[in-house]
Structures are given as C-alpha cells and as structure tokens.
VOVEX-550274 format. One record per atom (N, C-alpha, C): chain; atom name; x, y negated, z negated. Coordinates in nm, 4 decimals, always signed. Each point is the difference from the previous one (the first is absolute). Example, Ala and Ser with C-alpha at 12.3 -4.5 7.8 and 13.67 -1.06 7.14 Angstrom:
<pts>
A, N, +1.3190, +0.5690, -0.7800
A, CA, -0.0890, -0.1190, +0.0000
A, C, +0.0900, -0.1200, +0.0000
A, N, -0.0350, -0.1050, +0.0720
A, CA, +0.0820, -0.1190, -0.0060
A, C, -0.0770, -0.1090, -0.0730
</pts>
This chain:
<pts>
A, N, +3.4724, -18.6955, -8.9918
A, CA, -0.1523, -0.0022, -0.0097
A, C, -0.0485, +0.0739, +0.1070
A, N, -0.1148, +0.0813, -0.0395
A, CA, -0.0406, +0.1015, +0.0986
A, C, -0.1000, -0.0688, +0.0875
A, N, +0.0029, +0.0492, +0.1259
A, CA, -0.1339, -0.0709, +0.0828
A, C, -0.1235, +0.0492, -0.0218
A, N, -0.0932, -0.0706, -0.0315
A, CA, -0.1317, +0.0400, -0.0376
A, C, -0.0999, -0.0187, +0.1245
A, N, -0.1048, +0.0517, +0.0009
A, CA, -0.1029, -0.0060, +0.0783
A, C, +0.0289, +0.0034, +0.1531
A, N, +0.0538, +0.1243, +0.0335
A, CA, +0.0409, +0.0129, +0.1325
A, C, -0.1103, +0.0005, +0.1146
A, N, -0.1171, +0.0454, -0.0641
A, CA, -0.1269, -0.0064, +0.0861
A, C, -0.0280, -0.1439, +0.0355
A, N, +0.0134, -0.0992, -0.0723
A, CA, -0.0250, -0.1403, +0.0287
A, C, +0.1073, -0.0653, +0.0809
A, N, +0.1212, +0.0604, -0.0021
A, CA, +0.1107, -0.0537, +0.0810
A, C, -0.0179, +0.0583, +0.1483
A, N, -0.0529, +0.1285, -0.0023
A, CA, -0.0540, +0.0520, +0.1418
A, C, -0.1145, -0.0651, +0.0582
A, N, -0.0824, -0.0496, -0.0795
A, CA, -0.1290, -0.0818, +0.0482
A, C, +0.0310, -0.1176, +0.0556
A, N, +0.0954, -0.0816, -0.0749
A, CA, +0.0609, -0.1236, +0.0449
A, C, +0.0813, +0.0263, +0.1269
A, N, +0.0857, +0.0986, +0.0108
A, CA, +0.0860, +0.0220, +0.1439
A, C, -0.1098, +0.0289, +0.1122
A, N, -0.1115, +0.0729, -0.0284
A, CA, -0.1076, +0.0567, +0.0873
A, C, -0.0546, -0.1496, +0.0470
A, N, -0.0384, -0.1027, -0.0707
A, CA, -0.0780, -0.0918, +0.0253
A, C, +0.0908, -0.0976, +0.0885
A, N, +0.1245, -0.0069, -0.0373
A, CA, +0.1053, -0.0741, +0.0831
A, C, +0.0215, +0.0627, +0.1320
A, N, +0.0271, +0.1155, +0.0186
A, CA, +0.0040, +0.0582, +0.1283
A, C, -0.1266, -0.0132, +0.0802
A, N, -0.0995, +0.0085, -0.0540
A, CA, -0.1493, -0.0189, +0.0660
A, C, -0.0146, -0.1344, +0.0424
A, N, +0.0464, -0.1029, -0.0655
A, CA, +0.0070, -0.1519, +0.0337
A, C, +0.0687, +0.0082, +0.1197
A, N, +0.1325, +0.0433, +0.0032
A, CA, +0.0847, -0.0251, +0.1109
A, C, -0.0592, +0.0589, +0.1377
A, N, -0.0548, +0.1354, -0.0174
A, CA, -0.0702, +0.0528, +0.1196
A, C, -0.1130, -0.0766, +0.0415
A, N, -0.0811, -0.0539, -0.0952
A, CA, -0.0926, -0.0897, +0.0545
A, C, +0.0281, -0.1084, +0.0764
A, N, +0.1145, -0.0891, -0.0542
A, CA, +0.0543, -0.1146, +0.0792
A, C, +0.0592, +0.0559, +0.1333
A, N, +0.0702, +0.0884, +0.0051
A, CA, +0.0297, +0.0543, +0.1253
A, C, -0.1053, +0.0462, +0.0914
A, N, -0.0866, +0.0778, -0.0346
A, CA, -0.1250, +0.0266, +0.0542
A, C, -0.0742, -0.1245, +0.0663
A, N, -0.0148, -0.0931, -0.0931
A, CA, -0.0835, -0.1160, +0.0591
A, C, +0.0699, -0.0790, +0.0944
A, N, +0.1503, -0.0125, +0.0042
A, CA, +0.0658, -0.0676, +0.0996
A, C, -0.0237, +0.0779, +0.1246
A, N, +0.0342, +0.1475, -0.0129
A, CA, -0.0202, +0.0729, +0.1288
A, C, -0.1313, -0.0142, +0.0534
A, N, -0.1221, +0.0099, -0.0800
A, CA, -0.1404, -0.0182, +0.0466
A, C, -0.0083, -0.1442, +0.0613
A, N, +0.0647, -0.0871, -0.0477
A, CA, -0.0153, -0.1376, +0.0618
A, C, +0.0745, -0.0151, +0.1484
A, N, +0.1186, +0.0626, +0.0079
A, CA, +0.0676, +0.0023, +0.1262
A, C, -0.0983, +0.0910, +0.0861
A, N, -0.0566, +0.1080, -0.0345
A, CA, -0.0866, +0.1025, +0.0771
A, C, -0.1237, -0.0988, +0.0767
A, N, -0.0651, -0.0815, -0.1065
A, CA, -0.1040, -0.0796, +0.0328
A, C, +0.0333, -0.1063, +0.1081
A, N, +0.1216, -0.0580, -0.0160
A, CA, +0.0444, -0.1050, +0.1053
A, C, +0.0178, +0.0730, +0.1484
A, N, +0.0604, +0.1243, -0.0210
A, CA, +0.0136, +0.0656, +0.1342
A, C, -0.1289, +0.0500, +0.0550
A, N, -0.0858, +0.0464, -0.0866
A, CA, -0.1285, +0.0312, +0.0540
A, C, -0.0794, -0.1069, +0.0640
A, N, +0.0147, -0.1147, -0.0788
A, CA, -0.0605, -0.1191, +0.0572
A, C, +0.0526, -0.0520, +0.1276
A, N, +0.1188, +0.0166, +0.0255
A, CA, +0.0580, -0.0489, +0.1323
A, C, -0.0379, +0.0994, +0.1030
A, N, -0.0047, +0.1306, -0.0305
A, CA, -0.0419, +0.1002, +0.0929
A, C, -0.1504, -0.0112, +0.0361
A, N, -0.0640, -0.0353, -0.0900
A, CA, -0.1494, +0.0054, +0.0096
A, C, -0.0210, -0.1287, +0.0872
A, N, +0.0777, -0.1059, -0.0171
A, CA, -0.0263, -0.1281, +0.0625
A, C, +0.0363, +0.0116, +0.1698
A, N, +0.0770, +0.0931, +0.0147
A, CA, +0.0161, +0.0280, +0.1426
A, C, -0.0913, +0.0726, +0.0617
A, N, -0.0629, +0.1041, -0.0737
A, CA, -0.0892, +0.0812, +0.0498
A, C, -0.1417, -0.0679, +0.0189
A, N, -0.0174, -0.0820, -0.0942
A, CA, -0.1344, -0.0786, -0.0011
A, C, -0.0964, +0.0531, -0.1005
A, N, +0.0346, +0.1011, -0.0869
A, CA, -0.0905, +0.0382, -0.0894
A, C, +0.0609, +0.0645, -0.1228
A, N, -0.0888, +0.0637, -0.0809
A, CA, +0.0740, +0.0450, -0.1295
A, C, +0.0439, +0.1353, +0.0323
A, N, +0.1228, +0.0342, -0.0430
A, CA, +0.0571, +0.1266, +0.0134
A, C, -0.0785, +0.1110, -0.0720
A, N, -0.0391, +0.1029, +0.0795
A, CA, -0.0636, +0.1179, -0.0637
A, C, +0.0754, +0.0599, -0.1336
A, N, +0.1272, -0.0225, -0.0008
A, CA, +0.0814, +0.0507, -0.1232
A, C, -0.0662, -0.0629, -0.1222
A, N, -0.0325, -0.1325, +0.0068
A, CA, -0.0346, -0.0599, -0.1160
A, C, -0.1506, -0.0564, +0.0049
A, N, -0.0877, +0.0443, +0.0751
A, CA, -0.1316, -0.0276, +0.0108
A, C, -0.0727, +0.0093, -0.1272
A, N, +0.0350, +0.1213, -0.0753
A, CA, -0.0744, +0.0241, -0.1200
A, C, +0.0624, -0.0666, -0.1288
A, N, +0.1233, -0.0597, +0.0069
A, CA, +0.0575, -0.0676, -0.0996
A, C, -0.0507, -0.1325, -0.0568
A, N, -0.0316, -0.0228, -0.1195
A, CA, -0.0496, -0.1125, -0.0291
A, C, +0.0400, -0.1481, +0.0410
A, N, +0.1339, -0.0158, -0.0228
A, CA, +0.0554, -0.1195, +0.0517
A, C, +0.0557, -0.0148, +0.1255
A, N, +0.0726, +0.1272, +0.0311
A, CA, +0.0681, +0.0087, +0.1267
A, C, -0.0859, -0.0047, +0.1261
A, N, -0.1202, +0.0285, -0.0097
A, CA, -0.0853, -0.0113, +0.1152
A, C, -0.0352, -0.1425, +0.0534
A, N, +0.0395, -0.0916, -0.0722
A, CA, -0.0245, -0.1564, +0.0205
A, C, +0.1300, -0.0483, +0.0685
A, N, +0.0926, +0.0920, +0.0124
A, CA, +0.1283, -0.0627, +0.0490
A, C, +0.0019, -0.0041, +0.1415
A, N, -0.0692, -0.0652, +0.0713
A, CA, +0.0115, -0.0201, +0.1472
A, C, +0.0724, -0.1380, +0.0310
A, N, +0.1187, +0.0441, +0.0763
A, CA, +0.0890, -0.1027, +0.0424
A, C, +0.0982, -0.0089, -0.1087
A, N, +0.1015, -0.0795, +0.0321
A, CA, +0.1259, -0.0258, -0.0792
A, C, -0.0478, -0.0747, -0.1250
A, N, -0.0626, -0.1114, +0.0107
A, CA, -0.0363, -0.0889, -0.1014
A, C, -0.0865, +0.0815, -0.1112
A, N, -0.0939, +0.0848, +0.0504
A, CA, -0.0878, +0.0718, -0.0966
A, C, +0.0802, +0.1093, -0.0668
A, N, +0.1091, +0.0577, +0.0753
A, CA, +0.0953, +0.0943, -0.0568
A, C, +0.0820, -0.0609, -0.1073
A, N, +0.0401, -0.1358, +0.0243
A, CA, +0.0914, -0.0562, -0.1029
A, C, -0.0795, -0.0444, -0.1180
A, N, -0.1357, -0.0333, +0.0159
A, CA, -0.1008, -0.0400, -0.1210
A, C, -0.0101, +0.1259, -0.0916
A, N, -0.0262, +0.1102, +0.0809
A, CA, -0.0314, +0.1285, -0.0824
A, C, +0.1377, +0.0575, -0.0617
A, N, +0.1133, -0.0246, +0.0676
A, CA, +0.1293, +0.0409, -0.0589
A, C, +0.0118, -0.0691, -0.1154
A, N, -0.0120, -0.1426, +0.0011
A, CA, +0.0221, -0.0875, -0.1353
A, C, -0.0872, +0.0592, -0.1012
A, N, -0.1347, +0.0271, +0.0437
A, CA, -0.0768, +0.0469, -0.1257
A, C, +0.0333, +0.1297, -0.0544
A, N, +0.0563, +0.0956, +0.0899
A, CA, +0.0428, +0.1026, -0.0497
A, C, +0.1374, -0.0119, -0.0893
A, N, +0.0829, -0.0610, +0.0468
A, CA, +0.1309, -0.0435, -0.0722
A, C, -0.0358, -0.0493, -0.1415
A, N, -0.0733, -0.1021, +0.0138
A, CA, -0.0496, -0.0646, -0.1227
A, C, -0.0578, +0.1016, -0.1077
A, N, -0.0937, +0.0978, +0.0489
A, CA, -0.0497, +0.0775, -0.1044
A, C, +0.1178, +0.1107, -0.0309
A, N, +0.0920, +0.0277, +0.0726
A, CA, +0.1023, +0.0940, -0.0322
A, C, +0.0953, -0.0641, -0.1005
A, N, +0.0234, -0.1371, +0.0094
A, CA, +0.0851, -0.0824, -0.0927
A, C, -0.0794, +0.0058, -0.1350
A, N, -0.1415, -0.0188, -0.0033
A, CA, -0.0572, -0.0273, -0.1195
A, C, +0.0122, +0.1456, -0.0726
A, N, -0.0403, +0.1161, +0.0614
A, CA, +0.0155, +0.1171, -0.0372
A, C, +0.1556, +0.0342, -0.0837
A, N, +0.0926, -0.0401, +0.0769
A, CA, +0.1328, +0.0067, -0.0270
A, C, +0.0176, -0.0622, -0.1432
A, N, -0.0389, -0.1261, -0.0114
A, CA, +0.0277, -0.0778, -0.1247
A, C, -0.0718, +0.0735, -0.0926
A, N, -0.1377, +0.0381, +0.0138
A, CA, -0.0670, +0.0400, -0.1100
A, C, +0.0644, +0.1270, -0.0564
A, N, +0.0332, +0.1060, +0.0978
A, CA, +0.0563, +0.1254, -0.0472
A, C, +0.1397, -0.0161, -0.0526
A, N, +0.0791, -0.0948, +0.0606
A, CA, +0.1291, -0.0280, -0.0757
A, C, -0.0256, -0.0675, -0.1432
A, N, -0.0810, -0.0783, -0.0006
A, CA, -0.0270, -0.0560, -0.1450
A, C, -0.0435, +0.0986, -0.0947
A, N, -0.0839, +0.1117, +0.0432
A, CA, -0.0438, +0.1056, -0.0794
A, C, +0.1329, +0.0810, -0.0449
A, N, +0.0826, +0.0234, +0.0808
A, CA, +0.1190, +0.0755, -0.0379
A, C, +0.0930, -0.0873, -0.0872
A, N, +0.0072, -0.1265, +0.0089
A, CA, +0.0694, -0.0856, -0.0873
A, C, -0.0511, -0.0078, -0.1413
A, N, -0.1422, +0.0027, -0.0085
A, CA, -0.0764, -0.0093, -0.1189
A, C, +0.0179, +0.1463, -0.0726
A, N, +0.0130, +0.0961, +0.0535
A, CA, +0.0440, +0.1093, -0.0703
A, C, +0.1426, +0.0118, -0.0468
A, N, +0.0819, -0.0565, +0.0870
A, CA, +0.1378, -0.0121, -0.0581
A, C, +0.0192, -0.0939, -0.1071
A, N, -0.0754, -0.1058, +0.0031
A, CA, -0.0006, -0.0966, -0.1098
A, C, -0.0557, +0.0539, -0.1161
A, N, -0.1011, +0.0885, -0.0008
A, CA, -0.0445, +0.0678, -0.1254
A, C, +0.1178, +0.1063, -0.0543
A, N, +0.0606, +0.0595, +0.0821
A, CA, +0.1024, +0.0830, -0.0515
A, C, +0.1328, -0.0771, -0.0419
A, N, +0.0202, -0.1094, +0.0521
A, CA, +0.1083, -0.0791, -0.0566
A, C, -0.0359, -0.0614, -0.1239
A, N, -0.1237, -0.0524, -0.0318
A, CA, -0.0540, -0.0457, -0.1388
A, C, +0.0104, +0.1075, -0.1049
A, N, -0.0254, +0.1159, +0.0557
A, CA, -0.0047, +0.1205, -0.1027
A, C, +0.1344, +0.0253, -0.0449
A, N, +0.0905, +0.0090, +0.1016
A, CA, +0.1410, +0.0315, -0.0402
A, C, +0.0677, -0.1184, -0.0686
A, N, -0.0275, -0.1292, +0.0167
A, CA, +0.0527, -0.1126, -0.0814
A, C, -0.0541, +0.0097, -0.1395
A, N, -0.1358, +0.0278, -0.0035
A, CA, -0.0649, -0.0036, -0.1309
A, C, +0.0755, +0.1325, -0.0905
A, N, +0.0142, +0.1046, +0.0702
A, CA, +0.0595, +0.1268, -0.0765
A, C, +0.1409, -0.0454, -0.0361
A, N, +0.0790, -0.0681, +0.0792
A, CA, +0.1487, -0.0350, -0.0277
A, C, -0.0076, -0.1035, -0.1272
A, N, -0.0886, -0.0960, +0.0090
A, CA, -0.0031, -0.1077, -0.0864
A, C, -0.0394, +0.0689, -0.1472
A, N, -0.0922, +0.0783, +0.0106
A, CA, -0.0425, +0.0768, -0.1256
A, C, +0.1367, +0.0697, -0.0582
A, N, +0.0561, +0.0756, +0.0776
A, CA, +0.1233, +0.0640, -0.0436
A, C, +0.1090, -0.0879, -0.0588
A, N, +0.0066, -0.1166, +0.0644
A, CA, +0.0878, -0.1041, -0.0580
A, C, -0.0445, -0.0494, -0.1436
A, N, -0.1261, -0.0190, -0.0118
A, CA, -0.0363, -0.0714, -0.1220
A, C, +0.0145, +0.1122, -0.1236
A, N, -0.0349, +0.1275, +0.0505
A, CA, +0.0276, +0.1173, -0.1070
A, C, +0.1367, +0.0194, -0.0225
A, N, +0.1054, -0.0585, +0.0710
A, CA, +0.1369, +0.0051, -0.0303
A, C, +0.0667, +0.1371, +0.0643
A, N, -0.0893, +0.0596, +0.0710
A, CA, +0.0580, +0.1175, +0.0808
A, C, +0.1254, -0.0426, +0.1097
A, N, +0.0894, +0.0843, +0.0176
A, CA, +0.0925, -0.0337, +0.0974
A, C, -0.0427, -0.0068, +0.1330
A, N, +0.0373, -0.1083, +0.0916
A, CA, -0.0482, -0.0267, +0.1315
A, C, +0.0609, +0.1151, +0.0855
A, N, -0.0940, +0.0619, +0.0780
A, CA, +0.0346, +0.0910, +0.1121
A, C, -0.0154, -0.0643, +0.1382
A, N, +0.1028, +0.0146, +0.0782
A, CA, +0.0118, -0.0659, +0.1222
A, C, -0.1289, +0.0698, +0.0808
A, N, -0.0581, -0.0796, +0.0703
A, CA, -0.1079, +0.0425, +0.0919
A, C, +0.0508, +0.0514, +0.1420
A, N, -0.0238, +0.1103, +0.0507
A, CA, +0.0445, +0.0439, +0.1243
A, C, -0.0492, -0.0950, +0.1221
A, N, -0.1132, -0.0806, -0.0286
A, CA, -0.0430, -0.0563, +0.1329
A, C, +0.0397, -0.1426, +0.0107
A, N, +0.0893, -0.0392, -0.0906
A, CA, +0.0587, -0.1389, -0.0029
A, C, +0.1290, -0.0226, +0.0902
</pts>
C-alpha cells in the first residue's frame, strides 16, 4: 500500500520536533532563571542581563529564581503537551484514513497489500 499524504507526515514530524525543542528550551530557561536568581541575590539587585525581560527581572534571590523557574518550566511543559498532541492528532487522522482505505478494499474483495509502515 502506498504512503499517502507525505506533507501531513512531515507536518506531524515538524510539530513533534518542535515540541521536544520547546521542552528542552523551557528546562534550560528554568535553570538559567535559578542561576540568575542566585547571582542577583548575591549582588543585591536585578542583573542587567535580564532587566528588560518580563518574568526574569523579578528573580531576585534564590527563592525568586526558583519561583520564576517553575513558572517557565510549567509553561514549557504545557507547550510541549499541546504541540505533541497536535502532532499525534495529525498522525491519528492519517491512521484513520489508512484503516478506512484498507477496510474499503477488504469489503470490495480486493487482495490485501501489506502496508510498509506496519
């Protein structure tokens, strides 16, 4: 059975890769926030590197850095779940189409052709 909808398969792969990049980026940004919080706590003020950033400029001290890091990581996890679910939804649609096509062939009495992705 021929593979159809190659563009949709690429889109699903793109969203899956983007989901993992988002998760890794969120965790790294969280670690960065904790480090900056600890450094700014020692110095007694906000680091000039993050003074213009919306959440990181509140990370004064280790506790502030941890709170901001948890917020960033939570946002990254939510984005990961949404992007990964979108990827799986596209793959689900492709699987439904393939199974419907195979069922129609079976009902018509056509010989079954082995699918390459099984």
